C-alpha positions in Angstrom: 17.1 15.8 -10.6 18.8 13.2 -8.2 16.7 13.2 -4.9 19.5 13.4 -1.9 17.1 11.8 0.4 17.5 8.5 -1.3 21.1 8.7 -2.7 22.2 6.2 0.1 19.2 3.8 0.3 18.1 1.8 -2.6 14.3 2.1 -3.2 11.7 0.8 -5.7 11.6 3.4 -8.6 8.0 3.5 -8.1 8.5 5.6 -4.9 10.5 8.3 -6.6 8.4 11.5 -7.2 8.4 12.6 -10.9 7.6 16.1 -9.7 10.9 16.4 -7.5 11.9 19.7 -7.1 14.4 21.4 -4.2 11.2 23.1 -2.9 9.3 19.4 -2.7 11.9 17.2 -1.1 9.6 14.6 0.5 8.9 12.5 -2.9 5.9 9.9 -2.6 4.0 10.0 0.6 4.4 7.2 3.0 0.7 6.5 2.2 1.4 6.2 -1.4 4.6 4.1 -0.9 2.4 1.8 1.2 -0.3 1.1 -1.8 2.4 0.9 -4.3 4.2 -1.8 -2.3 1.1 -3.8 -1.3 -0.1 -3.8 -5.1 3.1 -4.9 -6.1 3.4 -7.7 -3.7 -0.3 -8.8 -4.5 0.4 -8.9 -8.5 3.7 -10.5 -7.9 2.0 -13.3 -6.1 3.9 -12.9 -2.7 0.7 -12.0 -1.0 -2.8 -13.2 -1.8 -4.5 -10.2 -0.8 -3.7 -6.9 1.2 -5.4 -4.1 3.0 -4.9 -0.8 3.3 -7.3 1.8 5.6 -6.0 5.4 6.1 -7.5 7.5 8.8 -7.5 11.3 9.7 -7.9 12.6 13.0 -11.0 14.6 12.5 -14.1 15.2 14.2 -15.9 12.9 13.4 -12.5 10.6 12.5 -12.8 9.4 8.8 -11.2 6.1 7.1 -10.4 5.7 3.8 -9.3 3.2 1.1 -7.4 4.3 -1.6 -7.7 1.1 -3.8 -10.4 -1.2 -4.7 -7.5 -4.0 -4.8 -6.6 -3.3 -1.0 -9.9 -2.8 0.2 -11.3 -4.4 3.8 -14.0 -5.9 2.0 -11.4 -7.9 -0.6 -9.2 -8.7 2.0 -11.8 -10.5 4.4 -13.3 -12.1 1.3 -10.0 -13.7 0.5 -9.1 -14.5 4.3 -12.7 -16.3 4.6 -11.9 -18.3 1.3 -8.7 -19.3 3.2 -10.3 -20.3 6.0 -13.2 -22.3 4.6 -10.3 -24.2 2.5 -8.2 -25.0 5.6 -11.5 -26.1 7.7 -12.6 -28.5 4.9 -9.1 -30.0 4.7 -9.3 -31.1 8.2 
């Protein structure tokens, strides 16, 4: 079924929810879209690394990392490597 929300804007096919129904009109969540986009940019070597942290307003607040590829630890390891290379080149 055609999604009327995306008929005017071209989007990655990965963003289309395969379980779209008239009742479920929103498709893939924004969080999942960010995860798909960042993963795609890293795999296609447009980015060296990326980080995606999701938080929930709760008591206490919680933060999740939906993907190991997009974890804060991996991002900062990559960043530290780039900084080290930059400093050594000076």
